C-alpha positions as CSV (number, residue, x, y, z in Angstrom):
1,X,0.0,0.0,0.0
2,X,2.8,2.4,0.8
3,X,4.5,1.8,-2.5
4,X,1.4,2.5,-4.4
5,X,1.0,5.7,-2.4
6,X,4.5,6.8,-3.4
7,X,3.8,6.1,-7.1
8,X,0.6,8.1,-7.1
9,X,2.3,10.9,-5.1
10,X,5.0,11.1,-7.8
11,X,2.5,11.2,-10.6
12,X,0.5,14.0,-9.0
13,X,3.7,16.1,-8.8
14,X,3.3,16.5,-5.0
15,X,-0.3,17.8,-5.2
16,X,-1.8,14.7,-3.6
17,X,-0.6,14.1,0.0
18,X,-2.5,11.0,1.1
19,X,-4.8,8.3,-0.3
20,X,-6.6,6.1,2.2
21,X,-10.1,4.8,3.0
22,X,-11.4,6.0,-0.3
23,X,-10.6,9.6,0.5
24,X,-8.2,12.0,-1.2
25,X,-6.6,14.9,0.8
26,X,-5.3,17.7,-1.3
27,X,-2.4,19.9,-0.2
28,X,-2.5,23.3,-1.9
29,X,0.9,25.2,-1.9
30,X,-0.9,28.5,-2.2
31,X,-1.9,31.3,0.0
32,X,-5.6,32.0,0.7
33,X,-5.5,35.1,-1.5
34,X,-3.8,33.1,-4.3
35,X,-6.4,30.4,-4.1
36,X,-9.2,32.9,-4.3
37,X,-7.7,34.8,-7.2
38,X,-7.0,31.7,-9.3
39,X,-9.6,29.3,-7.9
40,X,-11.2,28.2,-11.2
41,X,-7.8,27.3,-12.7
42,X,-6.7,25.5,-9.5
43,X,-9.9,23.4,-9.3
44,X,-9.7,22.5,-13.0
45,X,-6.0,21.5,-12.8
46,X,-6.6,19.4,-9.7
47,X,-9.7,17.8,-11.2
48,X,-7.7,16.8,-14.2
49,X,-4.8,15.4,-12.2
50,X,-7.3,13.5,-10.0
51,X,-9.0,12.1,-13.0
52,X,-5.7,10.7,-14.3
53,X,-5.0,9.3,-10.8
54,X,-8.4,7.5,-10.9
55,X,-7.5,6.0,-14.3
56,X,-4.2,4.8,-12.9
57,X,-5.9,3.4,-9.8
58,X,-8.4,1.5,-11.9
59,X,-5.6,-0.1,-13.9
60,X,-3.8,-1.0,-10.6
61,X,-7.0,-2.5,-9.2
62,X,-7.4,-4.7,-12.3
63,X,-3.8,-5.8,-12.0
64,X,-4.4,-6.8,-8.4
65,X,-7.4,-8.8,-9.3
66,X,-5.3,-10.8,-11.8
67,X,-1.9,-11.0,-10.1
68,X,-2.6,-10.1,-6.5
69,X,-0.8,-7.5,-4.5
70,X,2.5,-6.3,-6.1
71,X,4.7,-7.2,-3.1
72,X,3.0,-10.5,-2.2
73,X,4.9,-13.8,-2.9
74,X,2.2,-16.2,-4.0
75,X,3.5,-19.0,-6.2
76,X,-0.1,-19.7,-7.4
77,X,-0.7,-16.3,-8.9
78,X,-1.9,-16.3,-12.5
79,X,0.5,-13.5,-13.6
80,X,3.5,-11.4,-12.5
81,X,3.9,-7.7,-12.3
82,X,6.1,-6.5,-15.1
83,X,7.0,-2.9,-14.5
84,X,5.2,0.0,-16.0
85,X,5.2,2.0,-19.2
86,X,4.0,5.3,-20.6
87,X,0.9,4.7,-22.8
88,X,-1.5,7.0,-24.6
89,X,-5.1,7.3,-23.4
90,X,-7.9,9.7,-24.3
91,X,-8.7,12.2,-21.6
92,X,-10.4,15.6,-21.6
93,X,-10.8,16.0,-25.4
94,X,-7.2,15.0,-26.2
95,X,-4.6,12.3,-25.9
96,X,-2.3,12.1,-22.9
97,X,0.4,9.7,-21.7
98,X,-0.2,7.9,-18.5
99,X,2.2,5.6,-16.5
100,X,0.4,2.3,-16.5
101,X,1.3,-1.0,-14.9
102,X,2.1,-4.1,-17.0
103,X,1.5,-7.8,-16.3
104,X,3.2,-10.9,-17.7
105,X,1.5,-14.2,-17.9
106,X,3.0,-17.6,-17.3
107,X,3.7,-17.9,-21.0
108,X,5.9,-14.7,-20.8
109,X,3.4,-12.8,-22.9
110,X,1.9,-9.5,-21.7
111,X,-1.6,-9.6,-20.4
112,X,-3.8,-6.8,-22.0
113,X,-5.8,-4.7,-19.4
114,X,-9.5,-4.2,-20.1
115,X,-9.3,-0.8,-18.3
116,X,-6.5,0.4,-20.6
117,X,-8.4,-0.6,-23.7
118,X,-11.4,1.3,-22.5
119,X,-9.3,4.4,-21.8
120,X,-7.9,4.1,-25.3
121,X,-11.3,4.0,-27.0
122,X,-11.3,7.1,-29.4
123,X,-15.1,7.3,-29.6
124,X,-15.2,9.8,-26.8
125,X,-12.6,11.9,-28.5
126,X,-14.4,11.7,-31.8
127,X,-17.7,12.7,-30.2
128,X,-16.0,15.7,-28.6
129,X,-14.3,16.8,-31.8
130,X,-17.4,16.4,-33.9
131,X,-19.5,18.4,-31.4
132,X,-16.9,21.3,-31.2
133,X,-16.5,21.5,-35.0
134,X,-20.2,21.4,-35.6
135,X,-20.5,24.2,-33.1
136,X,-18.1,26.3,-35.1
137,X,-14.6,25.5,-34.0
138,X,-12.3,25.0,-37.0
139,X,-9.7,22.2,-37.0
140,X,-7.0,24.9,-37.2
141,X,-8.2,26.5,-33.9
142,X,-9.1,23.3,-32.1
143,X,-5.8,23.0,-30.2
144,X,-6.2,26.5,-28.8
145,X,-9.7,25.9,-27.6
146,X,-8.8,22.8,-25.6
147,X,-8.0,24.4,-22.2
148,X,-6.2,21.7,-20.4
149,X,-3.4,21.7,-17.7
150,X,-2.2,18.3,-18.7
151,X,0.2,18.0,-21.6
152,X,-1.6,16.3,-24.4
153,X,-1.1,15.4,-28.0
154,X,-3.3,14.3,-30.8
155,X,-5.1,17.7,-31.1
156,X,-3.2,19.1,-34.1
157,X,-5.2,20.1,-37.2
158,X,-4.5,16.8,-39.0
159,X,-5.4,14.7,-36.0
160,X,-8.6,16.6,-35.3
161,X,-9.6,16.3,-39.0
162,X,-9.1,12.6,-39.0
163,X,-11.2,12.2,-35.8
164,X,-14.0,14.4,-37.4
165,X,-14.0,12.4,-40.6
166,X,-14.3,9.1,-38.8
167,X,-17.0,10.4,-36.4
168,X,-19.1,12.0,-39.2
169,X,-18.6,9.0,-41.5
170,X,-19.9,6.6,-38.8
171,X,-22.8,9.0,-38.0
172,X,-23.7,9.2,-41.7
173,X,-23.8,5.4,-42.0
174,X,-26.2,5.2,-39.0
175,X,-28.3,8.1,-40.4
176,X,-28.6,6.5,-43.8
177,X,-30.0,3.3,-42.2
178,X,-32.3,5.1,-39.8
179,X,-35.5,3.1,-39.2
180,X,-38.7,5.0,-40.1
181,X,-41.2,2.3,-39.2
182,X,-42.0,3.7,-35.7
183,X,-42.8,7.2,-36.9
184,X,-46.5,8.1,-37.1
185,X,-46.2,10.9,-39.7
186,X,-49.0,13.1,-41.0
187,X,-46.9,15.5,-43.2
188,X,-43.6,15.5,-45.1
189,X,-41.7,18.6,-46.1
190,X,-39.2,18.2,-48.9
191,X,-36.7,20.8,-50.2
192,X,-33.1,21.1,-51.4
193,X,-30.0,22.9,-50.1
194,X,-26.9,23.9,-52.1
195,X,-23.4,23.2,-50.9
196,X,-20.9,25.1,-53.2
197,X,-22.3,23.6,-56.4
198,X,-23.6,20.4,-54.7
199,X,-27.3,19.9,-54.0
200,X,-28.8,17.8,-51.2
201,X,-32.5,17.1,-51.1
202,X,-33.8,16.7,-47.6
203,X,-37.0,15.3,-46.2
204,X,-38.5,16.4,-42.9
205,X,-41.4,14.5,-41.3
206,X,-44.1,15.9,-39.0
207,X,-45.7,13.3,-36.6
208,X,-49.1,13.5,-35.1
209,X,-47.7,14.9,-31.9
210,X,-46.3,17.9,-33.7
211,X,-42.6,16.8,-33.6
212,X,-40.3,17.1,-36.6
213,X,-37.9,14.4,-37.7
214,X,-35.1,14.4,-40.4
215,X,-36.1,11.5,-42.6
216,X,-33.4,11.4,-45.1
217,X,-31.3,13.1,-47.7
218,X,-30.2,12.4,-51.3
219,X,-27.5,14.1,-53.2
220,X,-27.3,15.2,-56.8
221,X,-26.3,17.9,-59.2
222,X,-29.8,19.3,-59.6
223,X,-33.2,18.8,-58.0
224,X,-34.5,16.5,-60.7
225,X,-37.0,13.6,-60.6
226,X,-34.3,11.0,-60.4
227,X,-32.8,12.5,-57.3
228,X,-36.1,13.1,-55.6
229,X,-37.3,9.7,-56.5
230,X,-34.2,8.1,-55.1
231,X,-34.8,9.9,-51.8
232,X,-38.5,8.7,-51.6
233,X,-37.5,5.1,-52.5
234,X,-34.8,5.1,-49.9
235,X,-37.3,6.3,-47.2
236,X,-39.7,3.5,-48.3
237,X,-36.9,1.0,-48.0
238,X,-36.2,2.1,-44.4
239,X,-39.9,1.7,-43.4
240,X,-41.9,4.7,-44.5
241,X,-45.4,3.5,-45.1
242,X,-46.1,4.3,-48.7
243,X,-49.7,3.1,-48.5
244,X,-50.6,5.9,-46.0
245,X,-51.9,9.3,-46.9
246,X,-49.6,12.3,-46.1
247,X,-49.7,16.0,-46.8
248,X,-46.6,16.8,-48.8
249,X,-45.3,20.3,-48.4
250,X,-43.1,21.1,-51.5
251,X,-41.3,24.1,-52.8
252,X,-42.9,24.0,-56.2
253,X,-40.3,22.0,-58.1
254,X,-42.0,20.1,-60.9
255,X,-39.4,17.3,-60.6
256,X,-40.2,16.9,-56.9
257,X,-43.9,16.9,-57.6
258,X,-43.5,14.3,-60.3
259,X,-41.5,12.0,-58.0
260,X,-44.1,12.3,-55.2
261,X,-46.9,11.4,-57.6
262,X,-45.0,8.4,-58.9
263,X,-44.4,7.0,-55.4
264,X,-47.7,7.9,-53.7
265,X,-50.2,8.3,-56.5
266,X,-51.3,11.2,-58.7
267,X,-54.0,12.3,-56.3
268,X,-51.6,12.7,-53.4
269,X,-52.3,15.7,-51.1
270,X,-49.7,18.4,-51.9
271,X,-49.4,21.9,-50.4
272,X,-47.2,24.1,-52.5
273,X,-45.1,26.6,-50.5
274,X,-46.9,29.9,-50.5
275,X,-43.7,31.8,-49.8
276,X,-42.0,30.3,-52.8
277,X,-45.0,31.1,-55.0
278,X,-45.0,34.8,-53.9
279,X,-41.2,35.1,-54.6
280,X,-41.6,33.4,-58.0
281,X,-44.3,35.9,-59.0
282,X,-42.4,38.9,-57.8
283,X,-39.3,37.8,-59.8
284,X,-41.3,38.6,-63.0
285,X,-42.3,42.1,-61.9
286,X,-40.5,45.5,-61.7
287,X,-39.8,46.8,-58.2
288,X,-42.5,49.5,-58.4
289,X,-45.2,46.8,-58.6
290,X,-43.8,44.2,-56.3
291,X,-45.1,45.6,-53.0
292,X,-48.7,46.0,-54.2
293,X,-48.9,42.6,-55.9
294,X,-47.3,40.8,-52.9
295,X,-49.8,42.5,-50.6
296,X,-52.7,41.2,-52.7
297,X,-51.4,37.6,-52.8
298,X,-50.5,37.6,-49.1
299,X,-54.0,38.9,-48.2
300,X,-55.6,36.1,-50.3
301,X,-53.6,33.4,-48.5
302,X,-54.6,34.8,-45.1
303,X,-58.3,34.4,-45.9
304,X,-60.0,31.7,-43.9
305,X,-62.4,30.5,-46.5
306,X,-61.1,28.4,-49.5
307,X,-63.6,29.8,-52.0
308,X,-62.8,33.4,-51.1
309,X,-59.1,32.9,-51.2
310,X,-59.3,31.2,-54.6
311,X,-61.5,34.0,-56.0
312,X,-59.1,36.6,-54.7
313,X,-56.1,34.9,-56.4
314,X,-58.0,34.5,-59.7
315,X,-58.7,38.2,-59.7
316,X,-55.0,38.9,-59.1
317,X,-54.2,36.6,-62.1
318,X,-56.6,38.6,-64.3
319,X,-55.0,41.9,-63.1
320,X,-51.5,40.5,-63.8
321,X,-52.4,39.4,-67.3
322,X,-52.6,43.0,-68.3
323,X,-49.7,44.1,-66.2
324,X,-47.3,41.2,-66.9
325,X,-48.4,38.0,-68.5
326,X,-45.4,36.1,-67.2
327,X,-46.2,37.0,-63.6
328,X,-49.8,36.0,-64.2
329,X,-48.8,32.6,-65.6
330,X,-46.5,32.0,-62.6
331,X,-49.3,32.7,-60.2
332,X,-51.8,30.6,-62.1
333,X,-49.4,27.6,-62.3
334,X,-50.2,25.3,-59.4
335,X,-52.5,27.8,-57.8
336,X,-54.9,25.1,-56.5
337,X,-52.1,23.3,-54.6
338,X,-51.1,26.5,-52.8
339,X,-54.6,26.3,-51.2
340,X,-54.7,22.7,-50.2
341,X,-54.7,23.5,-46.5
342,X,-57.5,26.0,-47.1
343,X,-59.5,23.2,-48.7
344,X,-58.8,20.9,-45.7
345,X,-60.2,23.6,-43.3
346,X,-56.9,24.0,-41.5
347,X,-56.7,27.3,-39.7
348,X,-54.7,29.3,-37.2
349,X,-51.0,28.5,-36.4
350,X,-51.0,25.1,-38.0
351,X,-52.0,26.6,-41.3
352,X,-49.0,29.0,-41.0
353,X,-46.8,26.0,-40.3
354,X,-48.0,23.9,-43.2
355,X,-48.3,26.7,-45.8
356,X,-44.6,26.9,-46.4
357,X,-41.4,24.9,-46.3
358,X,-40.1,27.2,-43.6
359,X,-39.9,24.3,-41.0
360,X,-37.3,22.6,-43.2
361,X,-35.7,25.9,-44.3
362,X,-35.0,26.8,-40.6
363,X,-33.1,23.5,-40.5
364,X,-31.1,24.7,-43.5
365,X,-30.3,28.0,-41.8
366,X,-28.4,26.0,-39.0
367,X,-26.7,24.0,-41.7
368,X,-25.6,27.0,-43.6
369,X,-24.1,28.6,-40.5
370,X,-22.2,25.5,-39.6
371,X,-20.9,24.7,-43.1
372,X,-20.1,28.4,-43.9
373,X,-16.6,27.9,-42.5
374,X,-15.7,25.2,-44.9
375,X,-13.3,26.7,-47.5
376,X,-13.0,23.7,-49.9
377,X,-15.3,20.8,-50.5
378,X,-13.4,17.6,-51.4
379,X,-16.0,15.5,-53.2
380,X,-19.6,14.4,-52.6
381,X,-18.8,12.2,-49.6
382,X,-17.5,15.2,-47.6
383,X,-20.6,17.2,-48.5
384,X,-22.9,14.4,-47.3
385,X,-21.0,13.9,-44.1
386,X,-21.2,17.6,-43.2
387,X,-24.9,17.8,-44.2
388,X,-25.8,14.9,-42.0
389,X,-23.8,16.2,-39.0
390,X,-25.3,19.7,-39.2
391,X,-28.9,18.5,-39.9
392,X,-28.8,16.1,-36.9
393,X,-27.4,19.0,-34.8
394,X,-30.4,21.1,-35.9
395,X,-32.7,18.1,-35.1
396,X,-31.6,18.1,-31.5
397,X,-33.0,21.6,-31.1
398,X,-36.4,20.9,-32.8
399,X,-39.5,22.0,-30.8
400,X,-43.1,21.1,-31.5
401,X,-44.5,23.0,-34.4
402,X,-46.8,25.9,-33.8
403,X,-50.4,24.8,-33.9
404,X,-49.7,21.2,-33.2
405,X,-53.0,20.9,-31.2
406,X,-54.9,21.3,-34.5
407,X,-53.2,18.3,-36.1
408,X,-56.3,16.0,-35.5
409,X,-58.1,18.2,-38.1
410,X,-55.3,17.4,-40.7
411,X,-55.6,13.7,-39.8
412,X,-59.3,13.8,-40.3
413,X,-59.0,15.6,-43.7
414,X,-56.5,13.0,-44.9
415,X,-58.7,10.1,-43.8
416,X,-61.7,11.7,-45.5
417,X,-59.6,12.0,-48.7
418,X,-58.6,8.4,-48.5
419,X,-62.3,7.3,-48.1
420,X,-63.3,9.4,-51.1
421,X,-60.6,7.8,-53.2
422,X,-61.6,4.3,-52.3
423,X,-65.3,5.0,-53.0
424,X,-64.4,6.5,-56.4
425,X,-62.3,3.4,-57.2
426,X,-65.2,1.1,-56.3
């Protein structure tokens, strides 16, 4: 016991005076005023040194279970103590070297320690690196942000990058195989996001409790029917019920609309994003007319009654046919699908939630912030890893959508639509 006490005292550089009965007494070589002025740093330094001592004590305890006490002379022991060695372990977001004991078996081969293998597991390091980089710390500045009193290594830019690549690659594999069978979804938002010339189409699901879930992503050069169809087919492979009626909230892409119809039927319920529609119409108009026309379209979409909203939009189309035929054609195209939630009788905050792709675009805003620091994209695989990491980061902060208490109305409307379709088929 005394010898172990001397070893641990040496490793703690004189900061630990006594270890007995499960208690650790600390001897602070500082004045009271000094302790008060630098208390946070002192506590952190001592906590880290104590943590390393606990790791050392755990390895010594395992050795005693295998070989008995170090000074005992038991001829029946299963192994012999075999000195010590400095070995790397992961501690406090970096690698450190720790003086660890060694055992030799009867066959003169070293016995591996389970505790040492656990301390060498890089998953904790990868998780820490991934979290910090997703939060905005670049690999170049990672070493400076790790405020440790222990002398560590493995936190250089290249090492941090390797940990991040491995962590995000593993996370991406898990995400791409995420099981969707347990999700009771009522609506699915689909939209695309660009990454420096790359495009990722993302699907976001809304369940009957008002909670959002990132369902999947698919990568391609453009938002075409093949890419969108690949995403929907992959979601079906992972358990999405394609026989159920959903409300699809889309940005207005014809390719996306075609892919949804192919997978779920031509009479699938689609809500075209009203915000996208307004922007598309304004793009055809000179600035002097944009404010007035946008006010008219916005007022129509705010009307509670479907017939009144439809009539108001048709009047705006007629007005635009004289002012700008292209703007009129843009508003007229897909007009009915911009009023699907009006037709379903959805009102209040839930209508606001379902009328646009804003719920998924808010997810994109987090992604753009995180990936904005990347200076160079090295291939599609890197794009996909970053997209998954940032989208899952955004998912952790999801809250229930506004108006979730009105979701039963949406469920009833979808069920009624399903009944009408079956009766028509009969």
